[in-house]
N, C-alpha and C positions, 0 to 999 in steps of 0.2 A: 731670701737669705743673704744675697750679695750686699744689699744696702742695709739690712737689719730692720726694715720697715715692718713693725708689728711682731717681729720674731727676734730672737737672739741672732746676731750676725754670725754667719758660719759659711766661709768661703768654700770649704770642701763640699758641703751639702749643696750650695748654689751651683758649683761646677758640676756636680754629678747630676743635678736636676737638669741643667742646661744640656748635658750630654744625653740624658734619657729623651729630653724633648727634641733634640737634634735628630736622633735615631728614628723618631717618629715623624720626621719631615717638617719640623717647625723651623721655618726660616729665620725667625728672630733669634732662637736658641743657636742656630748654626752661626749666625752672625756674632753673637755674643762669645761663643767659643773661639771663633776666629780672632776676635779682638784680644781675648785672653792669651792665645798662642803668639799672636803678633807682639804683644807688649811684654810677654812673660809675666803676666799678672795672674798670680795664684797657681800657675803651672810653669813648667819649664818652657822657655821660649822656643818656638819652632815655627818659623816663618813658612816653611813648606806646608805644614798642616794648617796654618792660618790661610794660605792661599786655596787649599783644598776646600776648607769649610766655607770660605767666601764664594768659591765656584759653586758649591752646592746651595748655598744661601740664595745666589742669584738664580739658579735653576729653579728653585722653588718660590721665587717671586719677591725676594726683598729688594726694594728699589735702590738702596744704597749700596748694596753689595757689589755690583759690577765696578763702580768707581773705586771702592775701597780695595777690591781685588787687584785693580790695575796699579794702585799705589803700593801695595805689598809687592807685586811683581817687579817693581823697580829695585828692590832689595835682593832679588834672587838671580842666580845665573840660570842659563837655559836648562841645564840638567835638573835643577830644582823645580823650575816651572813645569817641565815635562813630568816630572814625578808627581807633583801636585795635581796636575791635569789628569794623570793616570788614575791616581787614588780617587779623584772626584768622578771620573767617567766609570770606573768600575764599581762604584759604591751603590748598594741596594738599600732601601729603607729597612731599618732594623739591624743592618750589618755594622758591626763595630768597626770603628777606625782605631788606629794606634791609641793604646790606652791613655787615659787621662792620668797624669802623674804629677803630684804637687811638688813645688820647689822644696829643696832640702833646707832652705832657710826658715826654720821654725818661727823665727820672729815675724814673718809674714802671716802666720796662721793665728787666729784669735785663741785665747786661752780656752774659749768654750768649744773649740773644734772636738768632734767626737773622737777622733784618732789622728795620730801624727803620721807622716809618711814613713814607709819602710826604707831605711837607709840603703838597702841592698836592692831596691826595685829599679829596674833599668828606666832610663829617661824616655827612651823611644822603643816601643815594642811593636813590631808588625805582626799582623795576624793573617798575612796572606793576601792582603787587599792588593 
């Protein structure tokens, strides 16, 4: 859905599917979510969450995740690195991370998106992780 290969391109659906796969321990999906959070691509930019997802992707065997995590860490202060490491170390398969929230700039969403983001939804929502 992210690329639109054989289906109508739908960033929200792609992000939701990556999130579901990441919760099921898919290291590729974890890395893709990390890149989205790192770059602010389709979701609000959150480098701390990017670091956490890259930690998990590395833990579950993605070979590129450790070096990408180290690059992300260069843009964080020590408190943010500690928070990301705590999120990752406390995470259990199937446990939700902070909610995936789409950018409020609707021009980034394709016209075919099934729904648009709620203007009142928080950007970062912790669920006790």
